[in-house]
KOLRONU-18257 format. One record per atom (N, C-alpha, C): x, y, z. Coordinates in steps of 0.2 Angstrom, whole numbers, plus 5000, padded with zeros to 4 digits. Example, Ala and Ser with C-alpha at 12.3 -4.5 7.8 and 13.67 -1.06 7.14 Angstrom:
# KOLRONU-18257
506649725039
506249785039
506649845039
506449895035
506849955036
506450005039
# end
This chain:
# KOLRONU-18257
528855275142
528455335142
527955325148
527855375152
527355375157
526655375155
526255345158
525555335155
525055355161
524555395160
524155405166
523355395163
523055365167
522355355166
521855365172
521255385171
520755395177
520255335177
520055315182
519555265183
519155275189
518555245190
518155245196
517955175198
517755165204
517555095206
516755095205
516555035205
515855025203
515355025209
515255085212
514855105217
514455165215
513955175219
513455225218
513755295217
514255305222
514655375222
515355355223
515755375218
516455345219
516955405218
517555395221
518155435220
518455425213
518655475210
519055465204
519755455206
519955395203
520655365204
521155385198
521755385200
522255395195
522755335195
522855305189
523355255188
523955285184
524555275187
525155305184
525655245183
525755235176
526255185174
526855205170
527355175172
527955185168
528355115167
528355085161
528755025160
528354965164
528754915166
528454865170
528554865177
528954915180
529154915187
528654965191
528455015187
528055075191
527355065189
526955055193
526155045192
525855065199
525655135199
525355165205
524655185204
524255175210
523555205210
523455245215
523155305214
523055355220
522355395218
522055415224
521455445223
521555525222
521155555217
521155625216
520755665221
520355625225
519955655230
519255685227
519255685221
518655705218
518155645218
517455665220
516955615221
516355635216
516155585213
515555595208
515155535208
514555545206
514055485205
514355445199
514255375200
514555335195
514255345188
513555355188
513255365182
513455425178
513855475181
514055535178
514755525175
515055465176
515755455173
515755425166
516155445162
516255425155
516855385155
516855315155
517455275155
517855275149
517555295143
517955295137
518355355137
518055415138
518355475138
518755495145
518655455150
518955465156
518855535159
518155555159
517955615161
517255615164
517055675167
516355675169
515955695163
515355655163
514955675157
514655745157
514555775152
514355845151
513655845151
513355835157
512655835158
512455885163
511855905163
511655965168
511755945175
511555885177
511555865184
512255845187
512755845183
513455825185
513755885188
513755885194
514055945198
514755955197
514956025195
515656045194
516056005189
515655985184
515955945178
516555975175
516456035173
516956075169
517556085173
517456105180
518056115184
518456045185
518055995186
518455935187
518755905181
518455915175
518755895169
519355935167
519355995168
519956045167
520456025171
520356015178
520955995182
521255925181
520755885179
521055815177
521555825171
521255865166
521655875160
522355905162
522355955166
522955985168
523455945173
523155905176
523555855181
524055815177
523755785172
524255735168
524855765166
524955825162
525555845160
526055865166
525655895172
526055915178
526355855181
526055795181
526355735184
526855705180
526755705173
527255685169
527955725169
527855785169
528455835170
528755825176
528455815182
528755805189
529055735189
528755685185
529055625185
529755625182
529755655176
530455655172
530955695176
530755745179
531255785183
531555745189
531055715193
531255675199
531655605197
531355575191
531655515189
532355515187
532555575184
533255585182
533655605187
533355625193
533755645199
533855585204
533555525202
533555465206
533055465211
532555505211
532055505217
531655445216
531555405222
531155345222
530355365220
530155335215
529455345212
529055295215
528655315220
528255265224
527555295225
527155265229
526455285231
526455355235
526955365239
527055425243
527255485238
527655465234
527855515229
527255545225
526855495222
526255515218
525755555223
525655535229
525255565233
525455645234
526155645235
526355715236
526355755230
526455735224
526355765218
525655795217
525155745218
524455765217
524255815222
524455815229
524255865233
524655935232
525255925229
525555985227
525156025221
524955985216
524556015211
523956045213
523556015218
522956045220
523056095226
523656115228
523856155233
523556135240
523556065241
523256035247
523756045252
523556035258
523956035264
524555985263
525156005265
525755965264
525855915269
525455925275
525655875281
525255815280
525255785274
524855725272
525255665274
525355645280
525755585281
525255535284
525455475284
524955425286
524855415293
525155455297
524955455304
524355495305
524155535300
523455565301
522855525299
522355525303
521855475303
521455475296
521355535293
520955535287
521455515281
522055535282
522555515276
522655435276
522655405282
522755335282
522155305280
521555335282
520955305280
520855295272
521155355269
521155355262
521655305259
522155295262
522655255260
522455175261
522055165266
521755105267
521255085261
520855135260
520355125255
520655115248
521155155246
521455145240
521755075239
522055045244
522354985243
521854925244
521254935246
520754875246
520754845239
520854775239
520754745233
520054735231
519854775226
519154775223
518954715220
518354685221
518054625218
517454645214
517554645208
516954665204
516354615204
516554555204
516054505206
515954495213
515354505215
515254515222
515154445226
515254385223
515254325226
515754315231
515554295237
516054285243
516454225242
516154175240
516454105240
517054095235
517654085238
518254075234
518454135230
518254195232
518454255228
518854295233
519354325230
519754375234
519554445233
519654485238
519454555237
518854575241
518654635241
518054655244
517554685239
516854685241
516354705236
516354785236
515954805231
515954875230
515554905236
515054865239
514654895244
515154905250
515654865251
516054865257
516454925256
516754945250
517155005249
516755065250
516055065248
515655115249
515555135257
515555075261
515455085268
516055125271
516655105269
517255135271
517255215269
517055225263
517055295261
516555335264
515955305266
515455345270
515755355277
516055315280
516355325287
516855375286
517255375281
517855425280
517555495280
516955505276
516655565276
516355595283
516155545287
515855565293
516455585298
517055555297
517655565301
517855635299
517855655292
518055725290
517555775293
516855755293
516355805296
516555815303
516655755307
516855765314
517455805315
517955795311
518555845312
518355915311
517955925306
517755995305
517356025311
516955985314
516556005320
516956025326
517555985326
518055995332
518556045330
518556065323
519056115321
519756085323
519956025321
520555995322
520655935318
521255915317
521455855313
521655805318
521455735317
521655685322
522155635319
522555615323
523055565321
522855495323
523055445320
522955375322
523055365329
523555395332
523655385339
523155415344
522755455341
522155495345
521555445346
521555385342
520955345343
520955305349
520655335354
520655305361
519955305363
519855285370
519155285373
518855355373
519155405374
518855475374
518655485366
519055475361
518855485355
518255445353
518255385355
517655335353
517055365356
517055395363
516555425366
516255485362
516755525361
516555595357
516255575350
516555535347
516355515340
515655485340
515555435345
514855405346
514355465347
514555505352
514055565354
513855605347
514355615343
514355655337
513855615332
513955555331
513555515326
512855515328
512755505335
512055505338
511755565338
512055615340
511755685341
511655725335
512255725331
512255775325
512055735319
512355675318
512155635312
511555595313
511255585319
510655555320
510655485317
511155445318
511155375316
510955335321
510755275319
510455225323
511055195327
510955155333
511455125337
511855075333
511555035329
511854985325
512355015320
512055065317
512555095312
513155125315
513055155321
513555185325
514055135327
513855075329
514255015331
514654995325
514354985319
514754965313
515255015312
515155075312
515655135311
516255125315
516155115321
516655105326
517055035324
516754985322
517054925320
517554935314
517254975309
517654995303
518255035305
518155085309
518655125311
519255085315
519055045319
519555005322
519954955318
519554935312
519954895307
520454935304
520354995302
520855035299
521455055304
521255065310
521755085315
522255025316
521954965316
522354905318
522754895312
522554905306
522954895300
523554945300
523355005302
523955055303
524455035308
524255005314
524654975319
525154925316
524854875312
525154825309
525654845304
525654905301
526054935296
526554985300
526654985306
527155025310
526855095312
526255115311
526055175313
525855175321
526055225324
525955235331
525155235333
524955195338
524255195340
524255205347
523655215349
523555225357
523555155360
523755155366
523755095370
523055075372
522555115371
521855105372
521555075366
521855065360
521555045354
521154985355
521454935359
521154865359
520454875363
520354925367
519754935371
519254965367
519454995361
518955025357
518554965353
517954965354
517554905351
516854925348
516754895342
516054905339
515554875343
514954875341
514454845345
513754835341
513354795343
512654785340
512154795346
511554815344
511054815348
510454775346
510054745350
509554695348
509054735343
508954705338
508554725332
507854705332
507354745331
506654715331
506554685324
506354625324
506254585317
505454585316
505354615310
504654615307
504554555302
504054515304
503954455299
503154445298
502954415293
502254395292
502154325295
501654315299
501554245301
501154205296
501154145296
500754105291
500054125291
499654135296
498954165296
498854225292
499354275293
499354335289
499554325282
499954275280
500154265273
499454235270
499154195274
498554165271
498054215269
497954265274
497454315272
497654355266
498354365265
498554405259
498454365253
498554295253
498354255247
497654255245
497254255250
496554235249
496154305248
496454365249
496054425248
495954435241
495354465239
495154485232
495354555231
495854555226
496054625224
495954635217
495454605214
495254605207
495054675205
494854715209
494654785207
495154835208
495754815211
496354855212
496954825208
496954825201
497454785198
498154795200
498354855202
499054865203
499254835210
498754835215
498854795221
498854725220
498454705216
498354635214
499054605211
499354645207
499954625204
500554625210
500554675214
501054685219
500954625224
500254605226
500154545230
500454485227
500354475221
500654415218
501354415218
501754465217
502454475218
502654455226
502254485230
502354475238
502254395239
501854365236
501754295237
502354255235
502654275229
503254245226
503854255231
503854315233
504454335238
504354295245
503754285247
503654255254
503754175253
503754155247
503854075246
504454055242
504854105241
505554085238
506154105243
506054155248
506554165252
507054215249
506954245244
507454285241
507354365242
507954395240
507954475240
507454495235
507154555236
506754585230
507154595224
507754605224
508254625218
508254555214
508154505217
508154435214
507454415211
506954405216
506354385214
505954425209
506054495210
505654535205
505854535198
506454495197
506654485190
506554415187
506154375191
506054305189
505654315183
505754265178
505354255172
505254185171
504854175165
504754105164
505354065163
505854095160
506554065159
506954045165
506754075171
507054055177
506853985179
506253965177
506053895179
506453845175
506753795178
507153745175
506953675178
507053625174
507053555177
506353545180
505753555177
505153545179
504953565186
505053625188
504753645194
505353675199
505853695196
506453725201
506653795198
506653845202
506953905200
507653905201
508053925195
508753925195
509053995193
509454025197
509654095196
510254105200
510654165198
511154185202
510954245206
511054245213
510854305217
511254365215
510954415214
511254485212
511754505217
511654495223
512154525228
512754485229
512654415229
513254375230
513454335224
513054335219
513254305212
513254225214
512954205219
512954135221
512354095217
512454035214
511954005210
511453975216
510853985214
510353965219
509753925216
509553875219
509053835216
508453825221
507853845220
507253845224
506753805221
506453755224
505853725222
505253775221
504753765216
504153805216
503653785221
503553835226
502953815231
502353815227
501853785230
501153775227
500853845227
500953895231
500653965231
500953995225
501653985223
501954015218
501653985211
501553925211
501253895205
500553925204
500153935209
499553965208
499554035205
500054075207
500254145204
500354135197
500754085195
500954075188
500354055184
499954005187
499353985183
498854045182
498854085187
498354145187
498654195181
499254195180
499554245175
499754205169
499454155167
499554115161
500254085160
500454065166
501154035165
501754085166
501554145167
502154195168
502154225175
502654255177
502654285183
502254355182
502154385188
501754445188
502054505183
501654555182
501954605178
502554645182
503054655179
503654675182
503554755185
503754765191
503654835194
504354855197
504454915198
505054935202
505054915209
505654905212
505754885219
505454945223
505455005221
505155065225
504455055225
504155045219
503355035219
503154975223
503554915223
503354855226
503354875234
503854915236
503854925243
503254965245
503055015241
502455055242
501855015242
501754975237
501154945236
501054885242
501554855244
501454795249
501254825255
501354885257
501054915263
500354925262
500154945256
499454955255
499054885255
499354835252
499154765252
498954745259
499454755263
499454735270
498854765274
498854835272
498254875276
497654845273
497554835267
496854815264
496654745268
497154705269
496954635272
496854645280
497054695283
496954705290
497454685294
498154695291
498654675296
498854745299
498554755305
498654825308
498754815315
498954755318
499154755325
499654805327
499654835332
500154885335
500754845336
501354865332
501954825332
502554875333
503054855337
503654885338
504054885332
504354945330
504754935324
505055005323
505355015317
505655075315
505355095309
505255165308
504855195302
505255255300
505255265294
505655325292
505255395293
505555435296
505255505297
505455545291
504955575288
505155605282
505455675283
505455705289
505755765291
506455755292
506655705296
507355695298
507655645293
507255615289
507555565285
507955505288
507755495294
507955435298
507455395301
507655335302
507155285305
507055295312
506455295315
506355315322
505955255325
506155235330
505755175334
505155195337
504655155337
504055175340
503555115339
502955125341
502355075340
501955095334
501855055329
501555075323
501055025321
500555035317
500154985314
500654935309
500554875310
501054825307
501154845299
500554855296
500654865289
501154925287
501254975291
501655025290
502355005290
502554945293
503254925294
503454875289
502954855285
503054805280
503454835274
504054795272
504454815267
504654755263
505054765258
505254705254
505654655257
506054675262
506454625266
506054575270
505354595271
504954555275
504854485272
504954485265
504854415261
505454365264
506054385263
506554335265
506554315272
506454365276
506554355284
505954315286
505354325283
504754285285
504854215283
505154205277
505254135274
505754095279
506254135281
506754095285
506454085292
506054135295
505854125302
505254075302
504854075297
504254025297
504453955296
505053945292
505253875291
505753855296
506053895300
506553875305
506253825310
506553775311
506353725316
505953665312
505653685306
505253635302
505753605297
506153645294
506653615290
507353615293
507853575291
508553575293
508853645292
509153675297
509453735296
509953745290
510353685288
510753695282
510353705276
509753675275
509353675269
509153755269
508853785274
508653855274
509253895272
509853885275
510453925273
510653915266
510553865263
510653855255
510153895251
509553905254
509053945250
509154025251
509354045258
509454115259
510154135258
510554085257
511354095255
511654125261
511554105267
511954135273
512554085273
513154115274
513754075274
513854035281
513654055286
513754025293
513054025296
512953975301
512353965305
512254025309
512854045312
512854105316
512454165313
512654175307
512454235303
511654225302
511454155300
510754145299
510354155305
510554125311
510154135317
510154205319
510654245318
510654315320
510154355315
510154335309
509654365304
508954355306
508754295309
508054285311
507954295318
508454325321
508354345328
508354295333
508654235332
508754175337
509254185341
509154175348
509754185353
509854115356
510454105359
510554045363
510054015367
509654065370
509054045374
508554005370
508454035364
507954005359
508153925357
508853925356
509053855354
508953805360
509153835366
509053785372
508253765373
507853815372
507153805372
506953755367
507153755361
507053705356
507253635358
507853635361
508053565363
507653545369
507453585373
507053565379
506353535376
506053575371
505453545368
505553475365
506053475361
506253405358
506253355363
506653365369
506653315374
505953295377
505553345378
504953335381
504453295376
504553305369
504153265365
504453195365
505053175366
505353115366
505053075372
504953115378
504753085384
503953065383
503553115380
502853095378
502753035374
503253035369
503152975364
503252915367
503852905372
503952845375
503352825380
503052875383
502552865388
501952835384
501752865378
501252845374
501252775371
501852745371
501952685367
501552625371
501252585367
500852535369
501252475370
501252435376
501652375377
501452325372
501852285369
501752225366
501452175370
500852135368
500652085372
500952015371
501051985376
501451915376
500951865373
501251815369
500851765366
500751715372
# end
């Protein structure tokens, strides 16, 4: 007996997927192309929750209900005729039910993009080490780029094939992402990288590609890194916020973040139970699921003592981001600094020169920790704390270039020469 179930992937916004099974030999998964917020899905009833803010809930649920008997009927008819029941068959039946265009072959860019996403091995546990599959955030990135490609096709009033992805397509798509979507250069560069990955996969599976595909390349641009210096951190630690309790509490969390080198999603959830073995924080990073052990810094110990042995009062990440800007402003961190700031009208980050406190966000904690300790502690030690998997990733994260490494070696050699010069010769007896 054929069995059909619906499911979604654990991302903020997910496609509703269909799983079609018959016996042990037929087990197929395909997208229905319906996209919903994950919070709106009822996994037990396999339907969109009947709540006010769930858009088109009744339409989606009705069509999902009607799709099941349609597929089962089509299956029995075709199976009896000896038709091969595979992923292509299932895709054709779903498109037929929804009266979607029938030219859905994998030579088409959007169709292959969806095929690529559907076959990505999902890894619910986000740890990279020793785990197969990709994280929910990676799947979400591919889905976001697919939506941008669909919008690009609509703007051009044409459908593109995998074989159309050449240097002209790259140039036109970049112009669209920058001029219409108003995306940053690094976001555009990553989009091109993901697009090429999908097209390369298509080529590896026998799909015709452009002879220029190898010349299509993603890119990155130099990023402005905002960190707090040790003197600025000292000003934050010593400032009296006793008359502004919510800023005092946020300042304490900022001190914890600056001295543990962790993401806000991790350190904002520290409790007394996180402290193990007489002075070490032990926890699993939320993003990577990696076990992390960090010694308690003296500044963190002072925060704990101030709060009766507990971490500060818990606040949301959003409030933390808002409050630490005000904390930084209160202590006078206002040096004109180059950086990117969100424009509320365009809802995009725009580069400019701003007072430094306006550029402070939760990410400054981890980056300041890594930057301020670089060169003072062995890089592998810092990588274990920040959980970067390669030194290249770590150095890119803190904005270090090959020229910086060469300068560091030059300084080290100079110190060796100075030490040898200052050695006092031993007197002969």
